[in-house]
Z-matrix of the N, CA and C atoms (Angstrom, degrees):
N
C 1 1.446
C 2 1.524 1 111.68
N 3 1.309 2 117.93 1 -32.06
C 4 1.455 3 120.10 2 -179.67
C 5 1.528 4 111.59 3 -71.02
N 6 1.344 5 116.26 4 -26.65
C 7 1.461 6 119.33 5 177.77
C 8 1.525 7 110.57 6 -66.65
N 9 1.321 8 116.35 7 -37.83
C 10 1.463 9 120.28 8 178.71
C 11 1.520 10 110.51 9 -63.80
N 12 1.293 11 117.56 10 -39.80
C 13 1.470 12 121.40 11 179.65
C 14 1.531 13 109.97 12 -66.92
N 15 1.323 14 116.94 13 -41.42
C 16 1.470 15 120.57 14 178.30
C 17 1.530 16 110.87 15 -63.81
N 18 1.330 17 116.63 16 -44.39
C 19 1.463 18 120.34 17 178.55
C 20 1.522 19 111.86 18 -66.20
N 21 1.306 20 117.10 19 -36.20
C 22 1.461 21 120.73 20 177.97
C 23 1.529 22 110.98 21 -65.51
N 24 1.313 23 116.52 22 -44.37
C 25 1.466 24 120.56 23 177.58
C 26 1.531 25 110.76 24 -64.06
N 27 1.332 26 117.50 25 -41.70
C 28 1.459 27 120.87 26 179.40
C 29 1.527 28 111.36 27 -64.76
N 30 1.335 29 118.00 28 -42.11
C 31 1.463 30 120.15 29 -179.36
C 32 1.521 31 111.92 30 -69.06
N 33 1.311 32 117.70 31 -36.83
C 34 1.466 33 120.36 32 177.07
C 35 1.532 34 109.95 33 -67.41
N 36 1.318 35 116.99 34 -37.38
C 37 1.463 36 120.57 35 178.27
C 38 1.529 37 111.07 36 -64.76
N 39 1.333 38 117.02 37 -44.67
C 40 1.471 39 120.86 38 178.80
C 41 1.521 40 110.42 39 -64.43
N 42 1.328 41 117.57 40 -41.94
C 43 1.462 42 121.14 41 178.61
C 44 1.532 43 110.65 42 -63.24
N 45 1.313 44 117.47 43 -39.99
C 46 1.465 45 121.17 44 178.54
C 47 1.530 46 110.61 45 -65.73
N 48 1.330 47 117.13 46 -38.69
C 49 1.467 48 119.56 47 177.63
C 50 1.532 49 111.28 48 -64.32
N 51 1.328 50 116.94 49 -42.05
C 52 1.457 51 119.40 50 177.36
C 53 1.521 52 111.61 51 -65.79
N 54 1.302 53 117.91 52 -37.18
C 55 1.468 54 121.16 53 177.27
C 56 1.515 55 110.89 54 -65.01
N 57 1.319 56 117.11 55 -42.94
C 58 1.468 57 121.07 56 177.94
C 59 1.525 58 110.81 57 -63.42
N 60 1.332 59 116.85 58 -42.23
C 61 1.471 60 120.04 59 178.78
C 62 1.517 61 110.93 60 -64.33
N 63 1.332 62 117.88 61 -40.07
C 64 1.458 63 121.02 62 178.55
C 65 1.517 64 111.65 63 -65.36
N 66 1.336 65 116.44 64 -45.62
C 67 1.465 66 119.19 65 179.74
C 68 1.519 67 111.46 66 -64.92
N 69 1.324 68 117.58 67 -36.38
C 70 1.459 69 121.16 68 177.30
C 71 1.535 70 110.69 69 -64.78
N 72 1.338 71 117.38 70 -40.88
C 73 1.465 72 119.53 71 -179.59
C 74 1.522 73 111.43 72 -69.32
N 75 1.312 74 118.43 73 -35.57
C 76 1.458 75 121.15 74 176.32
C 77 1.517 76 110.16 75 -67.12
N 78 1.325 77 116.52 76 -41.79
C 79 1.463 78 120.34 77 -178.96
C 80 1.522 79 111.70 78 -67.08
N 81 1.331 80 117.49 79 -32.82
C 82 1.465 81 120.28 80 -178.25
C 83 1.528 82 112.82 81 -85.06
N 84 1.330 83 118.44 82 -1.25
C 85 1.456 84 121.23 83 173.00
C 86 1.514 85 114.92 84 90.85
N 87 1.293 86 118.90 85 25.93
C 88 1.462 87 120.99 86 -179.49
C 89 1.526 88 112.22 87 -70.51
N 90 1.309 89 118.73 88 -23.66
C 91 1.461 90 122.22 89 -175.23
C 92 1.521 91 112.17 90 -113.40
N 93 1.320 92 118.06 91 25.89
C 94 1.466 93 121.42 92 -176.73
C 95 1.530 94 112.87 93 -78.19
N 96 1.312 95 118.35 94 -36.32
C 97 1.463 96 121.86 95 -172.90
C 98 1.526 97 110.01 96 -89.45
N 99 1.341 98 116.56 97 101.50
C 100 1.467 99 120.43 98 -179.68
C 101 1.516 100 112.66 99 -93.56
N 102 1.315 101 118.92 100 -26.41
C 103 1.460 102 121.27 101 -173.84
C 104 1.509 103 112.91 102 -87.63
N 105 1.300 104 118.00 103 -41.75
C 106 1.457 105 121.93 104 -170.25
C 107 1.520 106 114.75 105 -61.87
N 108 1.319 107 121.67 106 -44.27
C 109 1.462 108 119.15 107 -177.47
C 110 1.528 109 113.33 108 -62.32
N 111 1.325 110 117.31 109 -33.88
C 112 1.462 111 118.43 110 -179.01
C 113 1.518 112 112.37 111 -76.66
N 114 1.314 113 118.90 112 -27.93
C 115 1.458 114 120.34 113 -179.68
C 116 1.511 115 113.15 114 -98.95
N 117 1.303 116 118.33 115 -9.73
C 118 1.455 117 121.46 116 -178.70
C 119 1.532 118 111.52 117 -63.64
N 120 1.320 119 116.83 118 -34.15
C 121 1.458 120 119.82 119 -179.47
C 122 1.528 121 111.38 120 -68.68
N 123 1.330 122 117.26 121 -25.89
C 124 1.451 123 120.28 122 -179.19
C 125 1.522 124 113.33 123 -79.86
N 126 1.313 125 117.96 124 -30.12
C 127 1.458 126 121.88 125 -174.05
C 128 1.519 127 112.49 126 -120.22
N 129 1.310 128 117.59 127 32.66
C 130 1.457 129 120.89 128 -174.88
C 131 1.526 130 112.23 129 -75.23
N 132 1.315 131 118.09 130 -45.79
C 133 1.458 132 121.40 131 -174.89
C 134 1.529 133 111.00 132 -90.30
N 135 1.313 134 114.87 133 140.29
C 136 1.456 135 120.09 134 174.46
C 137 1.530 136 108.34 135 -84.92
N 138 1.329 137 117.59 136 145.25
C 139 1.457 138 118.31 137 179.24
C 140 1.503 139 110.91 138 -67.40
N 141 1.320 140 115.62 139 142.19
C 142 1.466 141 119.95 140 179.74
C 143 1.511 142 109.06 141 -103.52
N 144 1.329 143 114.98 142 151.98
C 145 1.463 144 119.42 143 177.87
C 146 1.526 145 108.25 144 -87.21
N 147 1.310 146 116.79 145 139.20
C 148 1.465 147 118.42 146 -179.53
C 149 1.543 148 110.42 147 -69.66
N 150 1.296 149 116.32 148 141.12
C 151 1.472 150 121.26 149 178.72
C 152 1.516 151 109.09 150 -104.92
N 153 1.306 152 114.17 151 147.88
C 154 1.456 153 119.92 152 179.45
C 155 1.522 154 109.78 153 -83.89
N 156 1.308 155 115.80 154 132.87
C 157 1.469 156 119.75 155 176.44
C 158 1.511 157 108.06 156 -112.09
N 159 1.294 158 117.11 157 139.18
C 160 1.473 159 121.45 158 -179.22
C 161 1.486 160 110.94 159 -110.78
């Protein structure tokens, strides 16, 4: 029975750490840019000028 209590405390501690990390990342602006990641793949490369080959 004591093992269950130890595992319960450990799992709640890990869950709390993940919640704190998530809230910290939201507060610091990690999820602010919604448009750029989806369109970045479309406009990643700059057009190149054709070169003349002889």
